[in-house]
C-alpha positions as CSV (number, residue, x, y, z in Angstrom):
1,M,72.8,132.4,77.7
2,A,69.2,132.0,76.8
3,T,67.7,128.6,76.3
4,D,64.9,127.1,74.3
5,G,61.3,127.3,75.8
6,E,61.2,131.0,77.0
7,S,57.7,132.2,77.7
8,S,55.9,135.0,79.7
9,G,59.0,136.5,81.1
10,K,60.4,133.2,82.5
11,S,63.4,131.2,81.5
12,K,63.4,127.5,81.7
13,V,66.6,125.5,81.8
14,R,66.9,122.1,80.0
15,T,67.8,119.3,82.4
16,G,71.2,117.8,82.1
17,R,72.8,121.0,80.7
18,R,74.7,122.4,83.7
19,D,77.1,124.6,81.7
20,E,74.3,126.6,79.9
21,A,72.9,128.2,82.9
22,N,73.7,131.5,84.6
23,T,71.8,133.4,87.3
24,S,69.7,135.5,84.9
25,E,67.9,132.3,83.7
26,F,66.4,131.8,87.1
27,I,65.0,135.3,87.7
28,E,61.6,136.6,86.8
29,Q,61.1,140.0,85.2
30,D,60.2,141.6,88.5
31,G,63.6,140.5,89.9
32,R,62.3,137.8,92.2
33,L,63.6,134.3,92.2
34,N,61.4,131.7,90.6
35,A,61.9,128.3,92.2
36,N,58.7,126.6,91.2
37,E,60.1,124.6,88.3
38,L,63.6,124.0,89.7
39,E,64.6,120.8,91.3
40,T,65.3,120.7,95.1
41,I,68.9,119.7,95.8
42,P,70.2,118.2,99.0
43,T,72.4,120.4,101.1
44,M,74.8,119.6,103.9
45,V,76.2,121.9,106.5
46,P,80.0,121.8,106.1
47,R,82.4,121.0,108.9
48,E,85.4,123.1,109.8
49,G,88.5,121.3,108.4
50,D,86.8,120.1,105.2
51,G,87.8,123.2,103.2
52,Y,85.2,125.2,105.1
53,R,86.2,128.1,107.3
54,P,83.6,129.7,109.6
55,P,83.2,133.5,109.1
56,R,85.0,135.8,111.5
57,S,83.0,138.3,113.5
58,G,82.0,141.3,111.4
59,S,82.8,139.6,108.0
60,V,79.2,139.4,106.8
61,G,78.7,141.7,103.8
62,Q,82.3,142.0,103.0
63,E,83.6,141.3,99.5
64,L,84.7,137.7,99.4
65,G,87.2,135.9,97.2
66,R,87.4,132.3,95.9
67,I,86.5,129.2,97.9
68,G,89.4,128.2,100.1
69,E,90.5,131.8,100.7
70,L,90.2,133.1,104.2
71,S,87.6,135.7,103.3
72,S,85.4,133.4,101.2
73,A,83.2,131.6,103.7
74,L,79.7,130.3,103.2
75,T,77.9,130.4,106.6
76,E,75.6,127.7,107.9
77,D,72.7,130.1,107.5
78,D,73.6,130.6,103.8
79,L,73.5,126.8,103.2
80,R,70.3,126.2,105.1
81,R,68.5,128.7,102.9
82,I,69.5,126.9,99.7
83,N,67.1,124.4,98.2
84,T,67.3,125.2,94.5
85,R,70.0,125.1,91.9
86,K,69.3,128.7,91.0
87,G,69.6,129.9,94.6
88,F,72.9,128.1,95.0
89,I,74.3,129.8,91.9
90,Q,73.1,133.2,93.0
91,L,74.6,132.7,96.4
92,L,78.0,131.8,94.9
93,E,77.8,134.9,92.6
94,N,76.9,137.1,95.6
95,K,79.9,135.8,97.4
96,A,82.2,136.5,94.4
97,V,83.0,132.8,94.1
98,D,84.6,131.6,90.8
99,I,81.8,129.3,89.7
100,E,83.8,127.8,86.9
101,E,86.6,126.9,89.3
102,V,84.1,125.2,91.6
103,R,82.7,123.3,88.7
104,N,86.1,122.2,87.4
105,T,87.0,121.0,90.9
106,L,83.8,119.0,91.3
107,L,84.3,117.4,87.9
108,Y,87.9,116.6,88.8
109,E,86.9,114.9,92.1
110,Q,84.2,112.9,90.3
111,E,86.6,111.7,87.7
112,L,89.3,110.9,90.2
113,R,86.9,108.8,92.2
114,Q,85.9,106.7,89.2
115,L,89.6,106.2,88.3
116,Q,90.4,105.1,91.8
117,V,87.6,102.5,91.7
118,E,89.3,101.1,88.6
119,L,92.6,101.1,90.5
120,V,91.0,98.9,93.2
121,K,90.0,96.5,90.4
122,L,93.6,96.6,89.1
123,Q,95.0,95.8,92.5
124,R,92.8,92.8,92.8
125,W,94.0,91.6,89.4
126,V,97.6,92.1,90.5
127,Q,97.0,90.0,93.7
128,S,95.1,87.2,92.0
129,H,97.6,86.9,89.1
130,G,100.7,87.3,91.3
131,E,101.9,90.3,89.2
132,R,104.8,92.5,90.4
133,I,104.5,96.2,89.5
134,A,107.1,98.8,90.1
135,I,106.0,102.4,89.4
136,L,108.9,105.0,89.5
137,V,107.8,108.6,89.9
138,E,110.6,111.0,89.0
139,G,110.8,114.7,88.1
140,R,112.1,118.0,89.3
141,D,111.5,119.2,92.8
142,A,107.8,120.4,93.3
143,A,106.7,118.7,90.2
144,G,103.8,117.0,92.0
145,K,105.2,113.5,92.5
146,G,104.0,113.0,96.0
147,G,100.6,114.3,95.4
148,T,100.1,112.0,92.5
149,I,101.3,109.0,94.5
150,R,98.7,109.8,97.2
151,R,95.9,109.8,94.6
152,F,97.1,106.4,93.4
153,T,97.3,104.8,96.8
154,E,94.4,106.6,98.6
155,H,92.0,103.6,98.4
156,L,94.3,100.7,97.7
157,N,94.8,97.8,100.1
158,P,98.0,98.6,102.1
159,R,98.7,94.9,102.5
160,A,99.4,94.6,98.7
161,M,100.9,98.0,98.1
162,R,103.9,100.0,99.4
163,V,105.4,103.5,98.9
164,V,109.2,103.7,99.0
165,A,110.9,107.0,99.6
166,L,114.4,106.2,100.8
167,P,116.5,108.7,102.7
168,K,120.1,109.4,101.9
169,P,122.3,106.2,102.1
170,S,123.9,105.3,105.4
171,D,127.7,104.7,105.7
172,E,127.1,101.0,105.3
173,E,124.9,101.5,102.2
174,R,127.5,103.8,100.6
175,G,129.9,100.8,100.7
176,Q,127.5,98.5,98.8
177,W,126.6,98.1,95.2
178,Y,124.5,101.1,94.3
179,F,121.4,99.1,93.4
180,Q,121.5,96.9,96.5
181,R,119.3,98.9,98.8
182,Y,116.7,99.3,96.0
183,I,116.6,95.6,95.3
184,R,115.3,95.1,98.8
185,Q,112.3,97.3,98.0
186,L,111.3,95.6,94.7
187,P,107.7,94.3,94.6
188,N,106.8,90.8,95.9
189,K,104.3,88.6,94.2
190,G,100.9,90.3,94.0
191,E,102.3,93.7,95.0
192,I,102.5,97.2,93.6
193,V,105.4,99.4,94.8
194,F,105.5,103.1,94.2
195,F,109.0,104.7,94.3
196,D,108.9,108.4,95.3
197,R,112.3,108.9,93.6
198,S,114.2,105.8,92.9
199,W,117.6,104.6,91.7
200,Y,117.5,107.4,89.2
201,N,118.7,109.7,92.0
202,R,122.1,108.9,90.7
203,A,121.2,110.0,87.2
204,V,120.3,113.6,88.0
205,V,120.1,114.8,91.6
206,E,123.4,113.2,92.8
207,P,125.7,114.5,90.0
208,V,124.0,117.9,90.1
209,M,124.5,118.3,93.8
210,G,128.0,116.6,93.9
211,F,126.8,113.6,95.9
212,C,128.6,111.1,93.5
213,S,131.7,111.2,91.3
214,K,131.7,111.4,87.5
215,K,132.9,107.8,87.4
216,E,130.0,106.6,89.6
217,H,127.5,108.5,87.5
218,Q,128.8,107.0,84.2
219,R,128.9,103.5,85.7
220,F,125.2,103.9,86.8
221,L,124.1,104.9,83.3
222,Q,125.9,101.9,81.9
223,Q,124.4,99.4,84.4
224,V,120.8,100.6,84.7
225,P,119.5,99.3,81.3
226,E,121.0,95.9,82.1
227,F,119.6,96.0,85.6
228,E,116.1,96.9,84.4
229,H,116.3,94.3,81.6
230,M,117.0,91.6,84.2
231,L,113.8,92.7,86.1
232,Y,111.8,92.7,82.9
233,E,113.0,89.2,82.0
234,D,112.0,88.0,85.5
235,G,108.4,89.4,85.0
236,V,108.6,92.7,86.9
237,T,106.6,95.4,85.2
238,I,108.5,98.8,85.4
239,I,106.6,102.0,84.8
240,K,108.8,105.1,84.7
241,F,107.1,108.5,85.0
242,W,109.0,111.8,84.6
243,F,106.9,114.8,85.8
244,S,107.9,117.9,83.8
245,I,107.2,121.4,84.9
246,S,108.4,124.9,83.8
247,K,111.0,126.9,85.7
248,E,108.3,129.6,86.4
249,E,105.9,127.0,87.8
250,Q,108.5,125.5,90.0
251,A,109.3,128.9,91.5
252,K,105.6,129.5,92.1
253,R,105.2,126.2,94.0
254,F,108.3,126.8,96.1
255,E,106.9,130.2,97.2
256,A,103.5,128.6,98.0
257,R,105.4,126.1,100.2
258,R,107.2,128.9,102.0
259,Q,103.9,130.6,102.8
260,N,102.1,127.4,103.9
261,P,103.1,126.3,107.4
262,L,101.7,122.8,106.6
263,K,104.0,122.4,103.6
264,Q,107.2,124.0,104.8
265,W,108.6,120.6,105.6
266,K,108.7,119.9,101.9
267,L,111.5,122.5,101.4
268,S,115.0,121.1,101.7
269,P,118.5,122.4,101.0
270,V,118.3,120.6,97.6
271,D,115.0,122.3,96.8
272,E,116.5,125.7,97.6
273,K,119.1,125.2,94.9
274,A,116.8,123.8,92.3
275,Q,116.2,127.2,90.6
276,E,119.8,128.1,90.7
277,L,120.9,124.8,89.2
278,W,118.0,124.5,86.7
279,D,120.3,124.2,83.6
280,S,122.5,121.6,85.2
281,Y,119.4,119.5,86.0
282,T,118.3,119.8,82.4
283,R,121.7,118.6,81.1
284,Y,121.8,115.6,83.3
285,K,118.1,114.8,82.7
286,E,118.6,114.8,78.9
287,E,121.6,112.5,79.2
288,M,119.6,110.1,81.5
289,F,116.8,109.9,78.9
290,S,119.2,109.3,76.0
291,K,120.9,106.4,77.8
292,T,118.1,104.8,79.8
293,H,115.0,105.0,77.6
294,T,114.5,101.4,76.3
295,T,111.6,99.5,74.6
296,F,111.2,97.3,77.7
297,S,111.5,100.2,80.2
298,P,110.5,103.4,78.4
299,W,110.2,106.9,80.0
300,I,106.7,108.3,80.2
301,I,106.7,112.1,80.2
302,V,103.9,113.8,82.2
303,K,103.3,117.5,81.6
304,A,102.7,118.6,85.2
305,N,102.1,122.3,85.2
306,D,98.4,121.5,85.7
307,K,98.5,119.2,88.8
308,Q,95.0,117.9,88.4
309,A,95.4,116.9,84.8
310,A,98.8,115.3,85.6
311,R,97.2,113.2,88.3
312,L,94.2,112.0,86.3
313,E,96.2,111.2,83.2
314,S,98.9,109.3,85.1
315,L,96.2,107.1,86.7
316,R,94.7,106.6,83.2
317,Y,98.1,105.6,81.8
318,V,98.6,102.8,84.3
319,L,95.0,101.5,84.0
320,N,95.3,101.6,80.2
321,L,98.6,99.7,80.2
322,L,97.7,96.7,82.3
323,P,95.0,94.1,81.3
324,Y,93.1,93.8,84.6
325,N,89.7,92.2,84.9
326,G,86.7,94.4,84.2
327,K,88.7,96.9,82.2
328,D,86.4,96.7,79.2
329,E,83.4,97.7,81.4
330,A,85.0,100.8,82.9
331,P,82.5,103.7,82.8
332,I,85.3,106.3,82.3
333,R,87.9,107.0,79.6
334,L,91.1,105.1,80.3
335,A,93.2,106.2,77.3
336,P,95.5,109.0,78.5
337,D,95.4,112.4,76.9
338,P,98.4,112.7,74.5
339,N,98.6,116.4,75.3
340,V,99.5,115.5,78.9
341,I,101.1,112.0,78.7
342,T,103.7,111.3,76.0
343,R,106.3,108.6,75.6
344,F,109.8,110.0,75.4
345,H,111.4,109.9,71.9
346,R,114.9,110.9,71.0
347,K,113.9,113.9,68.8
348,M,112.5,115.7,71.8
349,V,114.5,118.9,72.4
350,V,112.8,120.6,75.3
351,L,110.6,118.8,77.9
352,D,110.1,121.4,80.6
353,L,107.8,123.8,78.9
């Protein structure tokens, strides 16, 4: 795309307009690169393990794919040669790197960092005001619950924050009131607790997999609004997220886990049956919403087919909800995108789109 100010065979790029440039703007008519009027940018030689993979012997000159793929490696020599924006863009194009994907990832990381700075402010407010925050993260298997919790907690003070992911109940716990083991995990004064699955296991997973009786399931649905209302009256803030993905996206993520040796631990016998029992999960999920969505403890639906958008908008929702100090001076948008974050309403027919 041409820009204003073209003269004598040269193209000048207006500063601050990153998305208007492509490689042709930086090349003179004779085909040589013109770096005289382009800013010098700092470069850093990447380390192995930071998303950088050193090239294998004989790989130079081969056609390369996207960053992160085995064949897409920028060598140390490549990066040492770069000192202009134009040169960097041309290098990426020569390596067949998807520049738009790189740009989107950089913008995502920048936005995530700004939101995490606001989360640190939020945590200080929780501590100083003695607030108790319980954030429940629910959803189908592979919906991105754990990854979102990691982005929430990455820079928080661990002394005032916990992540709760309880295993299956012991024989002793099975003889207790169902909510008893979760009550022990509720937030203390000045604390935020993230539940990676919660007492809502009994609403969907347990009846689908046959881990509870029909009577136990119905008793739970009757008791949980009363249980949450008691917490609400006592000053506990409950935020309930449901991460919604499509059946096709779930299958895609399961396959990616099977292929990745670092993520194979995430696959469980319950996960293996998720696709087969998709409709059963849907039926129990809809019953859960209809009986447990209340004004004091509403369900917040997160469209999670796009992991990065789901993470950013979930952080925004929490920041937007709570009146922490310094909120009005935040240098980033805190209102969540309604195309990603919606409050459940009873006229919803299909959630997992």
